C-alpha positions in Angstrom: 101.7 106.9 82.8 103.1 110.1 84.6 102.4 108.4 88.1 104.1 105.2 86.9 107.0 107.0 85.1 107.6 109.1 88.4 107.7 105.9 90.6 110.2 104.2 88.2 112.5 107.0 88.2 112.2 107.4 92.0 112.7 103.8 92.8 115.7 103.1 90.5 117.5 106.6 90.9 117.5 106.1 94.8 115.0 109.0 95.4 112.5 106.8 97.0 115.3 105.3 99.2 116.3 108.7 100.2 112.7 109.8 100.9 112.5 106.8 103.3 115.6 107.6 105.2 114.8 111.2 105.5 111.2 110.3 106.8 112.7 108.0 109.5 111.2 104.9 111.0 107.8 104.0 109.7 105.3 101.4 109.5 103.1 100.8 106.5 100.0 98.6 107.3 98.8 97.0 104.3 94.9 96.5 104.0 93.7 93.5 102.0 90.3 91.8 102.0 90.2 89.0 99.6 92.7 86.6 97.9 91.0 85.4 94.8 91.3 85.7 91.0 87.5 86.5 90.1 86.6 89.8 88.9 85.4 92.2 91.8 83.4 95.2 91.1 84.9 96.7 94.4 88.6 97.5 94.9 88.8 94.7 97.5 90.4 91.7 95.9 93.9 90.7 95.1 94.9 87.8 93.0 96.8 85.0 94.6 99.7 85.6 92.1 99.9 89.3 92.8 99.8 88.6 96.7 102.7 86.2 96.1 104.7 88.8 94.3 104.1 91.5 96.9 104.9 89.1 100.0 108.0 88.0 97.9 109.3 91.7 97.6 108.7 92.3 101.2 110.6 89.3 102.3 113.4 89.9 100.0 113.7 93.4 101.5 113.5 92.0 105.1 110.8 94.5 106.0 107.8 92.2 106.6 106.9 92.1 110.4 104.1 91.4 112.6 101.9 94.3 114.0 103.5 94.0 117.4 107.0 94.0 116.0 106.3 96.8 113.8 105.1 99.1 116.5 108.0 98.3 118.8 110.4 99.3 115.9 108.3 102.4 115.3 108.8 103.7 118.8 112.4 102.7 119.4 115.5 104.3 118.5 118.1 102.8 116.2 115.6 101.2 114.0 115.5 103.2 110.7 113.5 102.4 107.7 110.0 101.3 106.9 108.4 98.0 108.1 105.3 96.4 106.6 102.5 94.5 108.2 99.7 92.6 106.5 96.0 92.8 107.6 93.0 91.4 106.2 89.2 92.7 106.9 86.0 91.0 107.1 87.1 87.3 107.2 86.6 85.8 103.6 87.0 82.2 103.2 89.6 82.9 100.4 91.9 84.3 103.2 92.8 80.5 103.8 95.1 80.9 100.8 97.5 82.4 103.3 98.3 78.8 104.2 99.0 77.8 100.7 102.5 76.2 100.3 103.4 78.9 97.7 103.1 81.6 100.4 105.0 79.9 103.2 108.6 81.1 104.0 111.6 78.7 104.0 110.7 77.5 107.5 107.2 76.7 106.4 105.5 79.5 108.3 102.8 81.9 106.8 103.4 85.6 106.4 102.6 87.3 109.6 99.1 88.7 109.3 96.0 89.8 111.1 92.6 88.9 109.9 89.8 91.0 111.4 86.6 89.0 111.5 83.0 90.4 111.6 81.9 87.7 114.1 78.3 87.4 113.2 79.1 86.7 109.6 81.5 83.9 110.5 80.0 80.8 108.6 77.2 82.9 107.3 76.3 85.4 104.6 79.0 88.0 103.6 78.7 91.5 104.3 76.1 93.7 102.4 78.5 94.6 99.6 78.7 91.1 98.4 75.1 90.4 99.0 74.5 93.2 96.7 76.9 91.8 94.1 75.2 88.5 94.1 71.9 90.1 93.3 73.2 92.1 90.6 74.9 88.9 89.0 72.0 86.8 89.5 69.1 89.2 88.9 66.1 88.0 87.1 64.3 91.4 86.8 66.4 94.2 85.1 64.8 97.4 86.3 66.0 98.7 89.9 64.4 101.7 91.1 66.6 103.7 93.7 64.5 106.9 93.5 64.1 106.9 97.3 68.1 107.2 97.6 68.2 109.8 95.0 69.8 107.7 92.4 67.0 107.0 89.9 66.5 104.0 87.6 68.9 101.3 86.4 68.7 98.9 83.7 71.0 96.0 84.8 70.8 94.4 81.3 73.4 97.0 80.5 76.9 96.6 82.0 77.3 100.3 82.0 74.3 100.5 84.6 75.8 97.9 86.7 79.0 99.6 86.8 77.1 102.9 87.8 75.3 101.1 90.4 78.6 99.9 92.1 79.9 103.3 92.0 77.0 105.2 93.1 75.2 103.1 95.6 77.8 102.0 98.2 78.5 105.6 99.3 74.7 106.3 99.6 74.3 103.1 101.7 77.3 103.9 104.0 75.5 107.0 105.2 72.6 104.9 106.7 72.3 103.5 110.3 72.9 99.7 110.3 69.4 98.5 110.2 68.5 101.0 107.5 71.3 99.8 105.5 70.3 96.2 105.7 66.7 97.2 105.0 67.8 98.8 101.7 69.8 95.8 100.7 66.8 93.6 101.3 64.6 95.9 99.1 67.0 95.7 96.3 67.1 92.0 96.5 63.3 91.9 96.6 63.3 94.1 93.3 65.9 92.2 91.5 64.5 88.7 92.4 68.0 86.9 91.9 68.2 83.3 91.2 68.6 81.4 94.5 72.3 80.7 95.3 73.7 80.0 98.8 76.6 82.2 99.9 77.4 79.9 102.6 81.0 79.2 102.6 81.9 82.7 101.3 83.1 83.6 104.7 85.4 81.9 107.1 83.7 79.4 109.6 85.1 79.2 113.0 86.9 75.9 112.3 88.8 77.8 109.6 89.5 80.8 112.0 91.0 78.3 114.6 93.1 76.6 111.8 94.5 80.1 110.8 95.1 80.8 114.3 97.0 77.7 115.1 99.1 78.2 111.9 100.3 81.7 113.3 97.8 84.0 111.8 96.5 86.6 114.4 92.6 86.9 114.7 91.4 90.5 115.3 87.8 91.8 115.8 85.9 93.8 113.2 82.6 94.3 115.1 79.9 91.8 115.0 77.7 92.8 112.1 80.2 95.1 110.3 78.2 98.1 111.4 79.6 101.6 110.8 80.1 102.8 114.5 79.9 106.5 113.7 76.3 105.8 112.7 75.4 103.7 115.6 74.2 104.7 119.0 76.3 104.1 122.1 74.6 101.0 123.2 75.0 99.3 119.7 78.5 100.5 119.3 79.3 98.9 122.7 77.7 95.6 121.8 79.4 95.4 118.5 82.9 96.1 119.9 83.0 94.3 123.1 80.6 91.5 121.8 83.0 90.7 118.9 86.0 90.4 121.2 83.9 88.0 123.5 82.8 86.0 120.4 86.5 85.5 119.4 87.7 84.7 122.8 84.8 82.2 123.3 85.4 80.4 119.8 89.3 80.4 119.8 90.1 80.4 123.5 92.3 83.2 122.8 91.6 87.0 123.8 92.0 89.1 120.5 94.1 92.3 121.0 93.6 94.1 117.6 90.6 95.8 116.2 89.6 97.4 112.8 86.9 100.1 112.5 84.6 99.0 109.8 84.8 101.3 106.8 87.3 103.2 108.8 87.3 106.7 107.4 87.4 109.8 109.5 83.6 110.1 109.5 83.1 106.3 110.3 84.1 106.4 114.1 84.5 108.8 116.8 86.3 109.5 120.1 83.5 107.7 121.7 84.2 104.5 119.6 88.0 104.8 120.2 87.4 105.0 123.9 85.2 101.9 123.8 87.9 100.1 121.9 90.5 101.0 124.7 88.0 100.1 127.4 87.3 96.7 125.8 91.0 95.9 126.2 92.2 96.0 122.6 95.9 97.3 122.1 95.6 98.5 118.7 92.8 99.6 116.2 93.3 100.4 112.4 91.6 102.9 110.1 91.3 102.9 106.4 92.9 106.4 106.5 95.8 106.3 104.2 99.4 106.9 105.3 102.6 105.8 106.9 102.6 105.5 110.7 105.5 107.3 112.1 107.1 107.5 115.5 104.4 108.5 118.2 101.5 107.2 116.1 98.3 106.6 118.1 97.9 102.9 118.2 94.1 103.3 118.2 94.3 105.3 114.8 96.6 103.4 112.8 96.9 104.3 109.1 96.6 101.7 106.4 97.3 101.3 102.6 94.4 99.7 100.5 95.8 97.0 98.4 93.8 95.7 95.5 94.5 94.0 92.1 94.7 97.3 90.0 96.4 99.7 92.3 100.1 98.9 91.6 99.9 98.0 88.1 102.0 99.6 85.2 100.4 100.8 82.2 101.3 97.5 80.6 99.1 95.7 83.2 102.1 94.2 85.0 102.4 94.5 88.7 105.1 97.2 89.3 107.5 96.7 92.3 108.6 100.3 91.7 104.9 101.7 92.0 104.3 99.5 95.0 107.4 100.8 96.9 107.1 104.4 95.8 103.5 104.6 96.7 103.7 102.9 100.0 106.7 105.0 101.1 104.5 108.1 100.9 106.8 109.7 98.2 104.1 109.8 95.6 101.4 111.1 98.0 104.0 113.8 99.0 104.6 114.7 95.3 100.8 114.8 94.8 100.4 117.3 97.8 103.2 119.4 96.4 101.7 119.7 93.1 98.3 120.5 94.6 99.8 123.3 96.7 101.7 124.8 93.8 
């Protein structure tokens, strides 16, 4: 309630607008994953209705831009204000909703966006997080022993234990090297014995990728196997970065210029990986580190704001324009830091 109340007051009193002007030119890169209405145990999905509202707000405010335009404005003088760019990670099939008629502008064009695809998942199984979700949803054995990971026992017949699993397991798995992580997922699936269900079609296929590209959506690289680069050796990191670029170029006949670090926090990539991304010929790379990009921002360490269904909702449950703009401007974050410092 307090966060929402502050956002509403800031938005309608002009305090947020003043903060934006004082902060100068900025670029907010919004990070999305999935456009779907189903419940998601992870903060990765946004309903189509919510996406339509946010895009509508940005178009109405005339601040929605493609990545290249946003970066040019960021580093040019005489372009005050904050622009917004849309990005999607992983390459889920539901990203095709970008082409729905409800989301096209008056000229029939989709919102400018980059979709970063993990190329070895294109047309195949989703990344490990959704393999885990399927195993939990379709399990035929309730007991799950994760003692080897220091998490103890779970009884998945109880919703509480399912929620606890989604909260506690992913941070543990992200600490593992790529092969170890997938081995753990395979062991969990073996324990739960989920009912067979094909996950084919959950990710974009290459024909879908080409359709999006021909419609004006940019395709970026997100490694081949969605490995966390900071936990990979140099040879693996190089193969994942350069290989994903080659895969996209071969499949789409266009060389991708944008890259996204999987997981993308400070601990998930290093100077070595940044150098490899540059050497591979990419012009930008995005992280998951939250913030607004300002003049002089490193194009290989761009900040983003994670967008999901619950983030910008008022206590009433309604999507809040005031909360969205006050949060993404950085005002609420600045106030939180002031409060902590005090």
